[in-house]
C-alpha positions in Angstrom: 0.0 0.0 0.0 1.2 3.5 -0.8 -0.4 6.7 0.4 0.1 10.0 -1.3 -1.2 13.4 0.0 -2.4 15.9 -2.5 -2.7 19.2 -0.7 -5.2 21.7 -2.0 -3.8 25.1 -2.6 -7.1 26.7 -1.8 -10.4 25.7 -0.2 -9.0 25.7 3.4 -5.9 23.8 2.3 -7.7 20.4 2.7 -5.8 17.2 2.4 -6.8 14.6 -0.2 -5.2 11.1 0.1 -4.7 8.6 -2.7 -4.2 5.1 -1.4 -2.9 2.6 -4.0 -3.0 -1.2 -3.9 -0.3 -3.5 -5.3 -2.5 -4.0 -8.3 -2.5 -0.2 -9.2 -6.0 0.4 -8.0 -6.8 3.2 -5.6 -9.2 4.7 -3.3 -9.4 8.4 -2.6 -10.1 10.0 0.8 -11.7 13.5 0.8 -11.1 14.9 -2.6 -12.1 18.4 -1.6 -11.0 20.6 -4.5 -8.8 21.0 -7.5 -9.7 17.8 -9.3 -7.3 18.5 -12.1 -4.3 18.0 -9.7 -5.7 14.7 -8.4 -6.3 13.5 -12.0 -2.8 14.6 -13.0 -1.3 12.5 -10.2 -3.5 9.5 -11.0 -2.5 9.6 -14.7 1.2 10.1 -13.9 1.4 7.0 -11.7 -1.1 5.1 -13.8 -3.4 4.4 -10.9 -7.1 3.5 -11.4 -9.4 5.1 -8.8 -12.2 2.7 -7.7 -13.7 4.4 -4.6 -14.0 7.8 -3.0 -14.4 7.7 0.7 -15.6 10.8 2.5 -14.9 11.3 6.2 -17.8 13.8 6.3 -19.9 16.0 4.0 -18.4 19.5 4.3 -17.8 21.3 1.0 -14.0 21.5 1.5 -13.8 17.7 1.6 -16.2 16.9 -1.3 -15.6 19.6 -3.9 -13.7 17.5 -6.5 -16.1 14.5 -6.3 -18.3 15.3 -9.3 -15.4 16.1 -11.6 -13.7 12.9 -10.6 -16.9 10.9 -11.3 -17.2 12.5 -14.7 -13.6 11.6 -15.5 -13.8 8.0 -14.2 -17.2 6.4 -15.0 -18.1 3.8 -12.4 -16.2 5.5 -9.6 -18.2 4.8 -6.4 -18.6 7.4 -3.6 -19.2 6.4 0.0 -20.2 8.6 3.0 -22.0 8.0 6.3 -25.8 8.0 5.9 -25.8 10.5 8.7 -24.1 13.1 6.5 -26.2 12.7 3.3 -28.2 15.8 4.1 -24.9 17.8 3.7 -24.9 16.8 0.0 -28.4 18.1 -0.8 -27.7 21.9 -1.0 -30.3 22.8 1.5 -29.6 26.2 3.0 -30.9 25.3 6.4 -28.0 22.9 6.9 -25.3 25.5 6.4 -23.5 22.6 4.7 -22.2 24.3 1.6 -20.4 27.2 3.2 -22.5 29.9 1.5 -20.1 32.5 2.7 -17.4 31.0 0.5 -19.1 29.6 -2.6 -21.6 31.1 -5.0 -22.6 27.9 -7.0 -23.8 25.0 -4.9 -24.1 22.6 -7.8 -20.6 21.0 -7.7 -21.3 20.0 -4.1 -24.7 18.3 -4.6 -24.8 14.6 -5.5 -26.0 11.2 -4.4 -23.6 8.7 -2.8 -23.3 5.2 -4.2 -23.0 3.6 -0.8 -22.6 4.2 2.9 -19.8 4.0 5.5 -20.9 2.2 8.6 -18.9 0.9 11.5 -18.6 -2.9 11.4 -18.9 -3.0 7.6 -15.4 -3.1 6.2 -14.5 -2.2 2.6 -12.0 -4.0 0.5 -9.8 -3.1 -2.5 -7.5 -5.8 -3.7 -5.3 -6.6 -0.6 -6.5 -3.6 1.3 -9.1 -3.6 4.0 -10.6 -0.3 5.1 -12.2 -0.3 8.6 -14.8 2.4 9.4 -15.0 4.0 12.8 -18.0 6.2 13.5 -16.7 9.4 15.2 -19.5 12.0 15.3 -18.9 15.4 16.7 -17.6 17.6 13.9 -20.7 16.4 11.9 -23.3 13.8 12.7 -21.8 11.4 10.3 -18.1 12.0 10.7 -16.0 8.8 10.4 -12.4 7.8 10.6 -10.9 5.2 8.3 -8.2 2.7 9.2 -6.2 1.0 6.5 -3.0 -0.8 7.4 -1.0 1.3 9.8 -2.8 4.5 8.9 -5.9 6.2 10.2 -7.6 8.9 8.1 -9.2 11.2 10.7 -10.9 13.8 8.6 -11.8 16.8 10.8 -12.1 14.7 14.0 -8.5 14.7 15.1 -5.6 16.9 14.1 -2.1 17.4 15.5 -2.9 18.4 19.1 -6.3 19.6 18.2 -9.8 18.4 17.2 -12.5 19.7 14.8 -14.9 22.4 15.6 -18.3 21.5 16.8 -20.3 24.7 16.3 -21.5 23.9 12.8 -24.7 22.2 11.7 -24.7 18.6 13.1 -21.8 19.3 15.4 -21.8 18.2 19.1 -19.1 18.8 21.6 -20.4 15.9 23.8 -20.2 13.5 20.8 -16.7 14.9 19.9 -15.5 14.0 23.4 -16.9 10.5 23.0 -15.3 10.1 19.6 -11.9 11.3 20.9 -12.2 8.9 23.8 -12.8 6.1 21.3 -9.7 7.0 19.3 -7.6 7.2 22.5 -8.4 3.6 23.2 -6.8 2.4 19.9 -3.8 0.4 20.8 -1.8 0.5 17.6 0.5 3.5 16.9 -1.3 4.5 13.7 0.0 7.2 11.5 -2.7 10.0 11.6 -3.5 11.6 8.3 -6.0 14.4 9.0 -8.2 16.4 6.8 -6.0 19.5 7.3 -2.5 20.4 8.5 0.3 18.0 9.1 0.6 14.3 9.9 0.8 13.0 13.4 0.6 9.6 15.2 -1.4 8.1 17.9 1.7 7.9 20.1 2.1 11.7 19.6 -1.6 12.4 20.3 -2.3 10.2 23.3 -0.9 12.7 25.9 -2.9 15.5 24.3 -6.0 13.4 24.2 -5.7 12.4 27.8 -5.3 16.0 28.9 -8.2 17.2 26.8 -10.5 14.4 27.9 -9.6 14.9 31.6 -10.4 18.6 31.3 -13.8 18.0 29.7 -14.9 14.7 31.3 
């Protein structure tokens, strides 16, 4: 398995990850913007994308989905069923960041399947485990593959995602961070923004945070 980070130059500098199997197939995590850069990378390494996995439905994590699906017919998109309302363009959700975008259409689409804890996904030799980690949104998930955990906007380097947006819950965020703190393996943490970290690095911060807010 190889993991490549494609860092968006705009749209809140979100991180997209391309995870390739030995067979040259790939799944993408949170292609949030600048689809042309993602396509350029895939073509350069001759990888075939098979799945898009979304850690949550905020616009800065889904903005390249429609362009990628247009480029690669049959590409499947998965998200938690709890975050589907964030893909509908309904103003009341605040999902599409109306302060930042004028045209909602690139962010409105139907998923092809759902991410649920206990229902692993498979791509060649790769197994992707889903952890439900609500707090940033109702349907936020983390994804474990090999020695890596993709944490979206749940866990960053010594920080966690905001909980004051639609569907956010500080109580649920604390529960989700406690869940992550119980993971025994020293996973590499690949978050939705900012730099990489590891569970070993984050455990002291998690313990202090959870003690403060227990």
